[in-house]
N, CA, C and O atoms as a DFTB+ gen file, in Angstrom:
692 C
 N C O
     1  1      85.591     -44.954     -83.843
     2  2      84.430     -44.506     -83.127
     3  2      83.415     -44.008     -84.148
     4  3      83.772     -43.391     -85.152
     5  1      82.157     -44.286     -83.875
     6  2      81.101     -43.828     -84.767
     7  2      80.420     -42.613     -84.172
     8  3      80.198     -42.536     -82.963
     9  1      80.089     -41.655     -85.044
    10  2      79.478     -40.409     -84.609
    11  2      78.314     -40.070     -85.532
    12  3      78.471     -40.056     -86.753
    13  1      77.139     -39.795     -84.951
    14  2      75.991     -39.383     -85.756
    15  2      76.266     -37.976     -86.278
    16  3      76.511     -37.060     -85.493
    17  1      76.227     -37.799     -87.601
    18  2      76.528     -36.501     -88.195
    19  2      75.304     -35.818     -88.784
    20  3      75.346     -34.623     -89.076
    21  1      74.200     -36.568     -88.965
    22  2      72.983     -35.960     -89.504
    23  2      71.822     -36.939     -89.370
    24  3      72.007     -38.140     -89.177
    25  1      70.627     -36.382     -89.479
    26  2      69.399     -37.185     -89.535
    27  2      68.676     -36.769     -90.802
    28  3      68.511     -35.577     -91.065
    29  1      68.248     -37.740     -91.584
    30  2      67.551     -37.453     -92.835
    31  2      66.127     -37.015     -92.517
    32  3      65.422     -37.644     -91.728
    33  1      65.726     -35.924     -93.150
    34  2      64.368     -35.400     -93.006
    35  2      63.511     -35.827     -94.179
    36  3      63.660     -36.930     -94.705
    37  1      62.624     -34.955     -94.578
    38  2      61.681     -35.296     -95.642
    39  2      62.332     -35.195     -97.022
    40  3      63.382     -34.576     -97.194
    41  1      61.683     -35.814     -97.983
    42  2      62.120     -35.726     -99.373
    43  2      61.908     -34.306     -99.874
    44  3      60.998     -33.609     -99.427
    45  1      62.761     -33.881    -100.813
    46  2      62.648     -32.548    -101.395
    47  2      62.583     -32.721    -102.914
    48  3      63.542     -33.179    -103.536
    49  1      61.480     -32.361    -103.486
    50  2      61.330     -32.491    -104.936
    51  2      61.079     -33.926    -105.339
    52  3      60.717     -34.772    -104.522
    53  1      61.283     -34.181    -106.636
    54  2      60.966     -35.508    -107.176
    55  2      62.187     -36.284    -107.662
    56  3      62.045     -37.390    -108.185
    57  1      63.383     -35.721    -107.496
    58  2      64.585     -36.353    -108.043
    59  2      65.455     -37.048    -107.001
    60  3      66.611     -37.368    -107.277
    61  1      64.908     -37.287    -105.795
    62  2      65.642     -38.075    -104.810
    63  2      66.416     -37.290    -103.769
    64  3      67.143     -37.887    -102.976
    65  1      66.282     -35.968    -103.746
    66  2      66.972     -35.196    -102.714
    67  2      66.221     -35.300    -101.395
    68  3      65.009     -35.514    -101.371
    69  1      66.965     -35.144    -100.287
    70  2      66.381     -35.139     -98.953
    71  2      66.928     -33.946     -98.171
    72  3      68.037     -33.474     -98.420
    73  1      66.124     -33.472     -97.223
    74  2      66.626     -32.479     -96.285
    75  2      67.365     -33.244     -95.196
    76  3      67.067     -34.410     -94.937
    77  1      68.332     -32.586     -94.558
    78  2      69.025     -33.229     -93.442
    79  2      69.140     -32.261     -92.279
    80  3      69.316     -31.056     -92.457
    81  1      69.035     -32.822     -91.090
    82  2      69.273     -32.094     -89.850
    83  2      70.735     -32.360     -89.504
    84  3      71.093     -33.470     -89.110
    85  1      71.563     -31.353     -89.649
    86  2      73.001     -31.500     -89.444
    87  2      73.303     -31.622     -87.953
    88  3      72.786     -30.853     -87.142
    89  1      74.146     -32.597     -87.598
    90  2      74.555     -32.808     -86.211
    91  2      76.067     -32.852     -86.075
    92  3      76.602     -33.532     -85.199
    93  1      76.741     -32.137     -86.932
    94  2      78.191     -32.053     -86.875
    95  2      78.601     -30.608     -87.086
    96  3      77.907     -29.844     -87.757
    97  1      79.729     -30.244     -86.511
    98  2      80.226     -28.883     -86.716
    99  2      81.083     -28.792     -87.972
   100  3      81.595     -27.719     -88.291
   101  1      81.246     -29.901     -88.690
   102  2      82.016     -29.911     -89.926
   103  2      81.233     -30.555     -91.077
   104  3      81.672     -31.560     -91.637
   105  1      80.072     -29.979     -91.431
   106  2      79.277     -30.616     -92.488
   107  2      79.988     -30.629     -93.836
   108  3      79.790     -31.546     -94.634
   109  1      80.807     -29.626     -94.093
   110  2      81.515     -29.581     -95.377
   111  2      82.507     -30.726     -95.518
   112  3      82.861     -31.100     -96.637
   113  1      82.957     -31.284     -94.414
   114  2      83.869     -32.421     -94.431
   115  2      83.105     -33.743     -94.322
   116  3      83.323     -34.652     -95.123
   117  1      82.221     -33.854     -93.345
   118  2      81.521     -35.107     -93.050
   119  2      80.410     -35.428     -94.052
   120  3      80.091     -36.597     -94.268
   121  1      79.816     -34.390     -94.669
   122  2      78.686     -34.594     -95.580
   123  2      79.034     -34.163     -97.009
   124  3      78.177     -33.678     -97.747
   125  1      80.280     -34.345     -97.381
   126  2      80.757     -33.950     -98.707
   127  2      80.468     -35.042     -99.735
   128  3      80.369     -36.217     -99.382
   129  1      80.330     -34.655    -101.012
   130  2      80.147     -35.666    -102.057
   131  2      81.258     -36.719    -101.998
   132  3      82.438     -36.400    -101.850
   133  1      80.845     -37.965    -102.116
   134  2      81.782     -39.082    -102.045
   135  2      81.858     -39.718    -100.670
   136  3      82.341     -40.843    -100.539
   137  1      81.389     -39.023     -99.640
   138  2      81.425     -39.586     -98.284
   139  2      80.502     -40.798     -98.209
   140  3      79.372     -40.764     -98.696
   141  1      80.991     -41.853     -97.599
   142  2      80.209     -43.066     -97.396
   143  2      79.868     -43.123     -95.907
   144  3      80.753     -43.124     -95.052
   145  1      78.572     -43.170     -95.617
   146  2      78.104     -43.121     -94.237
   147  2      77.308     -44.359     -93.873
   148  3      76.494     -44.845     -94.658
   149  1      77.553     -44.858     -92.680
   150  2      76.736     -45.942     -92.138
   151  2      75.394     -45.331     -91.746
   152  3      75.260     -44.109     -91.677
   153  1      74.409     -46.175     -91.492
   154  2      73.071     -45.674     -91.159
   155  2      72.501     -46.408     -89.956
   156  3      72.912     -47.518     -89.617
   157  1      71.558     -45.758     -89.337
   158  2      70.744     -46.378     -88.295
   159  2      69.304     -46.065     -88.658
   160  3      68.879     -44.920     -88.505
   161  1      68.542     -47.033     -89.131
   162  2      68.808     -48.461     -89.122
   163  2      69.839     -48.870     -90.173
   164  3      69.935     -48.272     -91.245
   165  1      70.597     -49.896     -89.838
   166  2      71.680     -50.363     -90.713
   167  2      71.160     -50.822     -92.066
   168  3      71.880     -50.749     -93.061
   169  1      69.923     -51.292     -92.116
   170  2      69.353     -51.801     -93.367
   171  2      69.206     -50.716     -94.435
   172  3      69.056     -51.036     -95.614
   173  1      69.245     -49.453     -94.049
   174  2      69.105     -48.354     -95.017
   175  2      70.412     -48.015     -95.723
   176  3      70.399     -47.269     -96.701
   177  1      71.508     -48.528     -95.266
   178  2      72.793     -48.100     -95.819
   179  2      73.718     -49.255     -96.094
   180  3      73.306     -50.415     -96.109
   181  1      74.976     -48.923     -96.312
   182  2      75.559     -47.579     -96.229
   183  2      75.109     -46.710     -97.400
   184  3      74.708     -47.208     -98.452
   185  1      75.188     -45.396     -97.186
   186  2      74.799     -44.432     -98.215
   187  2      76.017     -43.614     -98.632
   188  3      76.818     -43.189     -97.800
   189  1      76.134     -43.407     -99.935
   190  2      77.209     -42.579    -100.473
   191  2      76.609     -41.276    -100.964
   192  3      75.670     -41.279    -101.761
   193  1      77.146     -40.166    -100.492
   194  2      76.630     -38.854    -100.889
   195  2      77.076     -38.551    -102.316
   196  3      78.266     -38.550    -102.629
   197  1      76.092     -38.296    -103.166
   198  2      76.365     -37.952    -104.560
   199  2      76.540     -36.448    -104.726
   200  3      77.448     -35.992    -105.421
   201  1      75.656     -35.677    -104.077
   202  2      75.757     -34.217    -104.180
   203  2      75.053     -33.582    -102.993
   204  3      74.254     -34.219    -102.306
   205  1      75.365     -32.332    -102.770
   206  2      74.730     -31.584    -101.699
   207  2      74.638     -30.120    -102.073
   208  3      75.451     -29.607    -102.842
   209  1      73.628     -29.447    -101.512
   210  2      73.466     -28.023    -101.753
   211  2      72.614     -27.437    -100.646
   212  3      71.873     -28.149     -99.968
   213  1      72.729     -26.128    -100.472
   214  2      71.910     -25.432     -99.493
   215  2      70.763     -24.764    -100.240
   216  3      70.967     -24.092    -101.250
   217  1      69.543     -24.964     -99.718
   218  2      68.356     -24.369    -100.310
   219  2      67.507     -23.796     -99.183
   220  3      67.073     -24.531     -98.297
   221  1      67.269     -22.492     -99.212
   222  2      66.478     -21.808     -98.187
   223  2      66.979     -22.114     -96.775
   224  3      66.185     -22.314     -95.855
   225  1      68.295     -22.148     -96.616
   226  2      68.894     -22.363     -95.309
   227  2      68.957     -23.810     -94.853
   228  3      69.422     -24.078     -93.745
   229  1      68.504     -24.750     -95.672
   230  2      68.535     -26.173     -95.317
   231  2      69.505     -26.899     -96.235
   232  3      69.590     -26.600     -97.426
   233  1      70.232     -27.852     -95.675
   234  2      71.118     -28.675     -96.476
   235  2      70.297     -29.770     -97.142
   236  3      69.532     -30.478     -96.487
   237  1      70.469     -29.897     -98.443
   238  2      69.831     -30.968     -99.212
   239  2      70.925     -31.900     -99.705
   240  3      71.963     -31.447    -100.187
   241  1      70.694     -33.202     -99.586
   242  2      71.643     -34.188    -100.077
   243  2      70.952     -35.124    -101.058
   244  3      69.749     -35.369    -100.975
   245  1      71.748     -35.638    -101.989
   246  2      71.293     -36.695    -102.884
   247  2      72.285     -37.839    -102.716
   248  3      73.497     -37.625    -102.699
   249  1      71.760     -39.056    -102.592
   250  2      72.594     -40.231    -102.400
   251  2      72.628     -41.065    -103.669
   252  3      71.659     -41.096    -104.429
   253  1      73.742     -41.736    -103.894
   254  2      73.858     -42.629    -105.047
   255  2      72.761     -43.680    -104.967
   256  3      72.527     -44.270    -103.913
   257  1      72.091     -43.907    -106.091
   258  2      71.059     -44.926    -106.166
   259  2      69.675     -44.477    -105.717
   260  3      68.706     -45.220    -105.869
   261  1      69.572     -43.277    -105.169
   262  2      68.263     -42.758    -104.737
   263  2      67.838     -41.764    -105.807
   264  3      68.366     -40.654    -105.865
   265  1      66.885     -42.152    -106.660
   266  2      66.564     -41.366    -107.846
   267  2      65.182     -40.726    -107.854
   268  3      64.885     -39.921    -108.737
   269  1      64.330     -41.068    -106.885
   270  2      62.983     -40.481    -106.921
   271  2      62.495     -40.169    -105.511
   272  3      63.120     -40.542    -104.518
   273  1      61.383     -39.487    -105.454
   274  2      60.813     -39.048    -104.177
   275  2      60.458     -40.229    -103.266
   276  3      60.647     -40.153    -102.052
   277  1      59.949     -41.306    -103.844
   278  2      59.558     -42.467    -103.047
   279  2      60.770     -43.064    -102.338
   280  3      60.705     -43.369    -101.147
   281  1      61.867     -43.231    -103.060
   282  2      63.091     -43.781    -102.454
   283  2      63.651     -42.821    -101.409
   284  3      64.145     -43.253    -100.367
   285  1      63.575     -41.522    -101.686
   286  2      64.066     -40.524    -100.735
   287  2      63.217     -40.523     -99.465
   288  3      63.752     -40.455     -98.359
   289  1      61.910     -40.598     -99.623
   290  2      61.015     -40.576     -98.465
   291  2      61.207     -41.827     -97.591
   292  3      60.991     -41.772     -96.380
   293  1      61.604     -42.931     -98.188
   294  2      61.844     -44.162     -97.433
   295  2      63.035     -44.016     -96.470
   296  3      63.171     -44.796     -95.528
   297  1      63.880     -43.030     -96.706
   298  2      65.050     -42.811     -95.848
   299  2      64.755     -41.871     -94.674
   300  3      65.618     -41.658     -93.822
   301  1      63.561     -41.318     -94.625
   302  2      63.206     -40.334     -93.597
   303  2      63.498     -40.868     -92.183
   304  3      63.204     -42.019     -91.864
   305  1      64.073     -40.014     -91.363
   306  2      64.455     -40.294     -89.966
   307  2      65.642     -41.236     -89.819
   308  3      65.961     -41.646     -88.703
   309  1      66.300     -41.586     -90.911
   310  2      67.506     -42.404     -90.841
   311  2      68.658     -41.544     -90.321
   312  3      68.837     -40.408     -90.763
   313  1      69.431     -42.082     -89.392
   314  2      70.609     -41.380     -88.892
   315  2      71.796     -41.691     -89.785
   316  3      71.982     -42.836     -90.199
   317  1      72.598     -40.681     -90.084
   318  2      73.817     -40.853     -90.870
   319  2      74.992     -40.865     -89.901
   320  3      75.136     -39.970     -89.069
   321  1      75.830     -41.895     -90.023
   322  2      76.894     -42.123     -89.055
   323  2      78.240     -42.168     -89.751
   324  3      78.440     -42.935     -90.693
   325  1      79.168     -41.333     -89.277
   326  2      80.521     -41.304     -89.823
   327  2      81.465     -42.034     -88.886
   328  3      81.285     -42.022     -87.668
   329  1      82.456     -42.659     -89.455
   330  2      83.515     -43.292     -88.676
   331  2      84.548     -42.208     -88.384
   332  3      85.111     -41.615     -89.305
   333  1      84.793     -41.952     -87.103
   334  2      85.673     -40.863     -86.680
   335  2      86.864     -41.431     -85.929
   336  3      86.720     -42.331     -85.101
   337  1      88.030     -40.903     -86.223
   338  2      89.222     -41.248     -85.461
   339  2      89.157     -40.476     -84.146
   340  3      89.101     -39.247     -84.170
   341  1      89.163     -41.161     -82.991
   342  2      89.067     -40.458     -81.707
   343  2      90.118     -39.366     -81.531
   344  3      89.909     -38.421     -80.769
   345  1      91.240     -39.487     -82.225
   346  2      92.302     -38.471     -82.152
   347  2      91.838     -37.131     -82.742
   348  3      92.391     -36.082     -82.414
   349  1      90.814     -37.174     -83.619
   350  2      90.310     -35.953     -84.246
   351  2      89.457     -35.113     -83.305
   352  3      89.253     -33.925     -83.552
   353  1      88.953     -35.722     -82.219
   354  2      88.071     -34.999     -81.309
   355  2      88.879     -34.073     -80.415
   356  3      89.938     -34.465     -79.925
   357  1      88.404     -32.855     -80.192
   358  2      89.130     -31.942     -79.316
   359  2      89.138     -32.456     -77.879
   360  3      88.188     -33.099     -77.432
   361  1      90.222     -32.165     -77.165
   362  2      90.374     -32.604     -75.781
   363  2      89.497     -31.809     -74.826
   364  3      88.887     -32.379     -73.921
   365  1      89.432     -30.508     -75.018
   366  2      88.726     -29.630     -74.076
   367  2      87.359     -29.249     -74.639
   368  3      87.138     -28.116     -75.065
   369  1      86.464     -30.207     -74.631
   370  2      85.146     -29.990     -75.202
   371  2      84.326     -29.030     -74.347
   372  3      84.117     -29.275     -73.159
   373  1      83.868     -27.949     -74.945
   374  2      82.899     -27.070     -74.295
   375  2      81.505     -27.647     -74.539
   376  3      80.578     -27.423     -73.760
   377  1      81.380     -28.384     -75.620
   378  2      80.128     -29.026     -75.973
   379  2      80.355     -30.524     -75.945
   380  3      81.492     -30.995     -75.957
   381  1      79.259     -31.264     -75.907
   382  2      79.346     -32.712     -75.841
   383  2      78.694     -33.328     -77.064
   384  3      77.715     -32.807     -77.598
   385  1      79.254     -34.442     -77.495
   386  2      78.660     -35.194     -78.584
   387  2      77.552     -36.079     -78.017
   388  3      77.620     -36.511     -76.867
   389  1      76.537     -36.343     -78.828
   390  2      75.408     -37.155     -78.381
   391  2      75.869     -38.487     -77.792
   392  3      75.375     -38.909     -76.746
   393  1      76.811     -39.146     -78.459
   394  2      77.241     -40.473     -78.000
   395  2      77.891     -40.420     -76.623
   396  3      77.926     -41.432     -75.924
   397  1      78.407     -39.259     -76.219
   398  2      79.010     -39.138     -74.899
   399  2      77.944     -39.038     -73.805
   400  3      78.195     -39.398     -72.655
   401  1      76.764     -38.552     -74.162
   402  2      75.700     -38.322     -73.182
   403  2      74.753     -39.505     -73.020
   404  3      74.235     -39.744     -71.929
   405  1      74.528     -40.242     -74.096
   406  2      73.583     -41.355     -74.051
   407  2      74.083     -42.409     -73.061
   408  3      75.256     -42.780     -73.065
   409  1      73.171     -42.877     -72.222
   410  2      73.404     -43.877     -71.176
   411  2      74.043     -43.318     -69.906
   412  3      74.364     -44.087     -69.000
   413  1      74.236     -42.005     -69.816
   414  2      74.722     -41.434     -68.559
   415  2      73.579     -41.414     -67.546
   416  3      72.420     -41.203     -67.905
   417  1      73.921     -41.636     -66.276
   418  2      72.942     -41.533     -65.201
   419  2      72.623     -40.065     -64.965
   420  3      73.497     -39.205     -65.078
   421  1      71.373     -39.785     -64.640
   422  2      70.932     -38.425     -64.338
   423  2      70.510     -38.392     -62.873
   424  3      69.687     -39.192     -62.428
   425  1      71.099     -37.440     -62.126
   426  2      70.781     -37.263     -60.714
   427  2      70.546     -35.792     -60.432
   428  3      71.042     -34.927     -61.155
   429  1      69.788     -35.507     -59.376
   430  2      69.619     -34.120     -58.948
   431  2      70.829     -33.719     -58.123
   432  3      71.652     -34.568     -57.778
   433  1      70.947     -32.445     -57.805
   434  2      72.083     -31.922     -57.046
   435  2      72.245     -32.661     -55.707
   436  3      73.366     -32.867     -55.241
   437  1      71.114     -33.058     -55.088
   438  2      71.189     -33.763     -53.795
   439  2      71.434     -35.266     -53.948
   440  3      71.434     -35.996     -52.956
   441  1      71.642     -35.733     -55.185
   442  2      71.980     -37.133     -55.425
   443  2      70.809     -38.053     -55.710
   444  3      71.007     -39.257     -55.871
   445  1      69.593     -37.523     -55.776
   446  2      68.423     -38.338     -56.082
   447  2      68.490     -38.825     -57.528
   448  3      68.638     -38.028     -58.454
   449  1      68.380     -40.142     -57.711
   450  2      68.428     -40.720     -59.058
   451  2      67.170     -40.335     -59.827
   452  3      66.055     -40.478     -59.326
   453  1      67.361     -39.847     -61.043
   454  2      66.241     -39.467     -61.910
   455  2      66.050     -40.520     -62.994
   456  3      64.920     -40.911     -63.288
   457  1      67.146     -40.980     -63.590
   458  2      67.066     -41.962     -64.655
   459  2      68.342     -42.004     -65.468
   460  3      69.435     -41.749     -64.964
   461  1      68.173     -42.335     -66.754
   462  2      69.317     -42.487     -67.653
   463  2      68.982     -41.831     -68.991
   464  3      67.858     -41.949     -69.478
   465  1      69.946     -41.149     -69.579
   466  2      69.726     -40.478     -70.862
   467  2      69.572     -41.532     -71.959
   468  3      70.449     -42.373     -72.157
   469  1      68.444     -41.474     -72.666
   470  2      68.156     -42.411     -73.745
   471  2      68.462     -41.804     -75.110
   472  3      68.776     -42.510     -76.068
   473  1      68.361     -40.467     -75.175
   474  2      68.499     -39.793     -76.472
   475  2      68.744     -38.315     -76.233
   476  3      68.388     -37.773     -75.186
   477  1      69.357     -37.669     -77.216
   478  2      69.464     -36.216     -77.227
   479  2      68.632     -35.753     -78.414
   480  3      68.954     -36.050     -79.564
   481  1      67.556     -35.019     -78.124
   482  2      66.660     -34.531     -79.178
   483  2      67.088     -33.128     -79.580
   484  3      67.197     -32.238     -78.736
   485  1      67.328     -32.937     -80.858
   486  2      67.750     -31.638     -81.384
   487  2      66.550     -30.980     -82.054
   488  3      66.222     -31.290     -83.199
   489  1      65.909     -30.085     -81.344
   490  2      64.758     -29.372     -81.874
   491  2      65.200     -27.984     -82.298
   492  3      66.223     -27.501     -81.814
   493  1      64.471     -27.330     -83.178
   494  2      64.853     -25.970     -83.564
   495  2      64.912     -25.060     -82.332
   496  3      63.909     -24.857     -81.646
   497  1      66.081     -24.529     -82.070
   498  2      66.248     -23.590     -80.968
   499  2      66.462     -24.210     -79.607
   500  3      66.724     -23.480     -78.652
   501  1      66.362     -25.529     -79.467
   502  2      66.492     -26.149     -78.142
   503  2      66.877     -27.618     -78.251
   504  3      66.251     -28.378     -78.990
   505  1      67.904     -28.010     -77.517
   506  2      68.246     -29.419     -77.387
   507  2      67.633     -29.938     -76.091
   508  3      67.596     -29.230     -75.085
   509  1      67.158     -31.168     -76.125
   510  2      66.546     -31.786     -74.950
   511  2      67.224     -33.112     -74.658
   512  3      67.571     -33.858     -75.573
   513  1      67.412     -33.402     -73.375
   514  2      67.861     -34.720     -72.957
   515  2      66.601     -35.551     -72.699
   516  3      65.772     -35.181     -71.869
   517  1      66.461     -36.653     -73.399
   518  2      65.332     -37.551     -73.199
   519  2      65.798     -38.575     -72.169
   520  3      66.685     -39.385     -72.436
   521  1      65.178     -38.524     -70.978
   522  2      65.609     -39.348     -69.851
   523  2      64.558     -40.415     -69.553
   524  3      63.394     -40.104     -69.304
   525  1      64.987     -41.677     -69.581
   526  2      64.134     -42.779     -69.133
   527  2      64.228     -42.773     -67.616
   528  3      65.284     -43.037     -67.041
   529  1      63.101     -42.467     -66.977
   530  2      63.087     -42.298     -65.525
   531  2      63.144     -43.639     -64.793
   532  3      62.709     -44.670     -65.304
   533  1      63.688     -43.589     -63.595
   534  2      63.765     -44.799     -62.782
   535  2      62.378     -45.304     -62.410
   536  3      62.205     -46.491     -62.131
   537  1      61.374     -44.403     -62.404
   538  2      60.004     -44.803     -62.076
   539  2      59.241     -45.319     -63.292
   540  3      58.045     -45.597     -63.201
   541  1      59.928     -45.449     -64.434
   542  2      59.305     -46.002     -65.628
   543  2      58.798     -44.982     -66.613
   544  3      58.441     -45.347     -67.733
   545  1      58.752     -43.724     -66.248
   546  2      58.289     -42.686     -67.157
   547  2      59.424     -42.130     -67.995
   548  3      60.499     -42.720     -68.102
   549  1      59.151     -40.986     -68.581
   550  2      60.144     -40.312     -69.409
   551  2      60.121     -38.830     -69.063
   552  3      59.057     -38.257     -68.827
   553  1      61.290     -38.216     -69.033
   554  2      61.382     -36.781     -68.767
   555  2      62.158     -36.126     -69.898
   556  3      63.127     -36.687     -70.410
   557  1      61.718     -34.924     -70.283
   558  2      62.424     -34.129     -71.273
   559  2      63.096     -32.984     -70.526
   560  3      62.422     -32.122     -69.961
   561  1      64.420     -32.979     -70.526
   562  2      65.196     -32.005     -69.772
   563  2      65.843     -31.033     -70.756
   564  3      66.666     -31.445     -71.574
   565  1      65.482     -29.740     -70.691
   566  2      66.157     -28.762     -71.560
   567  2      67.662     -28.786     -71.290
   568  3      68.100     -28.698     -70.143
   569  1      68.433     -28.904     -72.350
   570  2      69.887     -29.019     -72.215
   571  2      70.501     -27.623     -72.188
   572  3      71.102     -27.164     -73.159
   573  1      70.330     -26.961     -71.035
   574  2      70.878     -25.623     -70.809
   575  2      71.623     -25.630     -69.479
   576  3      71.291     -26.408     -68.584
   577  1      72.619     -24.774     -69.346
   578  2      73.480     -24.743     -68.169
   579  2      72.705     -24.529     -66.875
   580  3      73.072     -25.091     -65.844
   581  1      71.648     -23.736     -66.906
   582  2      70.884     -23.468     -65.692
   583  2      70.227     -24.729     -65.135
   584  3      70.049     -24.851     -63.923
   585  1      69.866     -25.661     -66.006
   586  2      69.197     -26.881     -65.577
   587  2      70.173     -28.056     -65.527
   588  3      70.007     -28.962     -64.710
   589  1      71.173     -28.047     -66.381
   590  2      72.176     -29.115     -66.431
   591  2      73.543     -28.477     -66.142
   592  3      74.323     -28.233     -67.063
   593  1      73.832     -28.205     -64.845
   594  2      75.064     -27.493     -64.516
   595  2      76.320     -28.355     -64.535
   596  3      77.429     -27.822     -64.573
   597  1      76.165     -29.684     -64.509
   598  2      77.350     -30.533     -64.380
   599  2      77.215     -31.801     -65.204
   600  3      76.214     -32.514     -65.122
   601  1      78.250     -32.067     -66.005
   602  2      78.347     -33.311     -66.754
   603  2      79.696     -33.909     -66.416
   604  3      80.734     -33.307     -66.692
   605  1      79.687     -35.082     -65.824
   606  2      80.917     -35.741     -65.391
   607  2      81.062     -37.041     -66.177
   608  3      80.493     -38.069     -65.809
   609  1      81.827     -36.982     -67.258
   610  2      81.993     -38.160     -68.106
   611  2      82.752     -39.267     -67.379
   612  3      82.474     -40.448     -67.589
   613  1      83.702     -38.900     -66.531
   614  2      84.475     -39.904     -65.794
   615  2      83.567     -40.702     -64.850
   616  3      83.724     -41.914     -64.708
   617  1      82.627     -40.020     -64.212
   618  2      81.695     -40.677     -63.285
   619  2      80.440     -41.192     -63.987
   620  3      79.593     -41.836     -63.369
   621  1      80.328     -40.899     -65.297
   622  2      79.191     -41.340     -66.103
   623  2      77.862     -40.824     -65.547
   624  3      76.899     -41.580     -65.421
   625  1      77.819     -39.508     -65.209
   626  2      76.583     -38.944     -64.671
   627  2      76.415     -37.488     -65.070
   628  3      77.370     -36.768     -65.360
   629  1      75.156     -37.099     -65.066
   630  2      74.755     -35.723     -65.336
   631  2      73.986     -35.248     -64.111
   632  3      73.073     -35.923     -63.636
   633  1      74.364     -34.079     -63.608
   634  2      73.669     -33.503     -62.467
   635  2      72.726     -32.433     -62.996
   636  3      73.117     -31.585     -63.797
   637  1      71.468     -32.484     -62.533
   638  2      70.491     -31.487     -62.966
   639  2      69.939     -30.727     -61.765
   640  3      69.921     -31.236     -60.644
   641  1      69.494     -29.514     -62.016
   642  2      68.779     -28.687     -61.045
   643  2      67.438     -28.325     -61.675
   644  3      67.279     -27.240     -62.234
   645  1      66.466     -29.250     -61.579
   646  2      65.190     -29.025     -62.270
   647  2      64.361     -27.929     -61.612
   648  3      64.242     -27.890     -60.387
   649  1      63.793     -27.046     -62.413
   650  2      62.879     -26.051     -61.837
   651  2      61.598     -26.750     -61.376
   652  3      61.306     -27.861     -61.818
   653  1      60.838     -26.108     -60.496
   654  2      59.587     -26.722     -60.025
   655  2      58.683     -27.106     -61.201
   656  3      58.452     -26.318     -62.118
   657  1      58.179     -28.352     -61.142
   658  2      57.242     -28.831     -62.153
   659  2      57.893     -29.600     -63.288
   660  3      57.194     -30.264     -64.054
   661  1      59.236     -29.529     -63.421
   662  2      59.874     -30.223     -64.542
   663  2      59.791     -31.738     -64.373
   664  3      59.498     -32.459     -65.326
   665  1      60.049     -32.216     -63.158
   666  2      60.016     -33.658     -62.913
   667  2      58.729     -34.104     -62.225
   668  3      58.317     -35.255     -62.370
   669  1      58.097     -33.207     -61.481
   670  2      56.893     -33.535     -60.721
   671  2      55.879     -32.417     -60.917
   672  3      56.052     -31.310     -60.407
   673  1      54.827     -32.717     -61.657
   674  2      53.827     -31.677     -61.973
   675  2      53.177     -31.088     -60.734
   676  3      52.682     -29.961     -60.778
   677  1      53.167     -31.830     -59.620
   678  2      52.552     -31.296     -58.401
   679  2      53.381     -30.162     -57.801
   680  3      52.892     -29.427     -56.943
   681  1      54.652     -30.010     -58.252
   682  2      55.510     -28.943     -57.766
   683  2      55.365     -27.652     -58.564
   684  3      55.917     -26.623     -58.174
   685  1      54.627     -27.690     -59.680
   686  2      54.577     -26.521     -60.561
   687  2      53.971     -25.326     -59.840
   688  3      53.167     -25.459     -58.917
   689  1      54.389     -24.156     -60.300
   690  2      53.990     -22.912     -59.649
   691  2      52.546     -22.567     -59.838
   692  3      52.086     -21.540     -59.337
């Protein structure tokens, strides 16, 4: 099974380092020197981590063969993907991995179809479910228990309780 473990951010300095947005609870294992990671887009990789360090609270990585700022900047927004043995994943997940949520149907508590999850956006301080709506639009759903009270992986659906105005601006207070 493949699991997104990080997204490459901007270049840092002139020697090929990049910032990364960590998307794993085990960065010391998944993003360690020597790790070989697949990429999305696939044309950017695979990438082998040469070194890593924390600077001002951000993880910086350097990849083999990436020696300057131009090469590092070309990797911006690339997803880093690790091959994971499904046996390594905990059985009783309190949290969900992005790959488990993408393509799930989204419905309201009363069963009204809203759309399908296209992406999980990890913003500072808030995760959002990016939902391609059945009406052709897009909705950004804050991924919090009050709004997303139920995730049923067996039924492949997410139940939401949207506050007024979240899905229909005419409902806003």
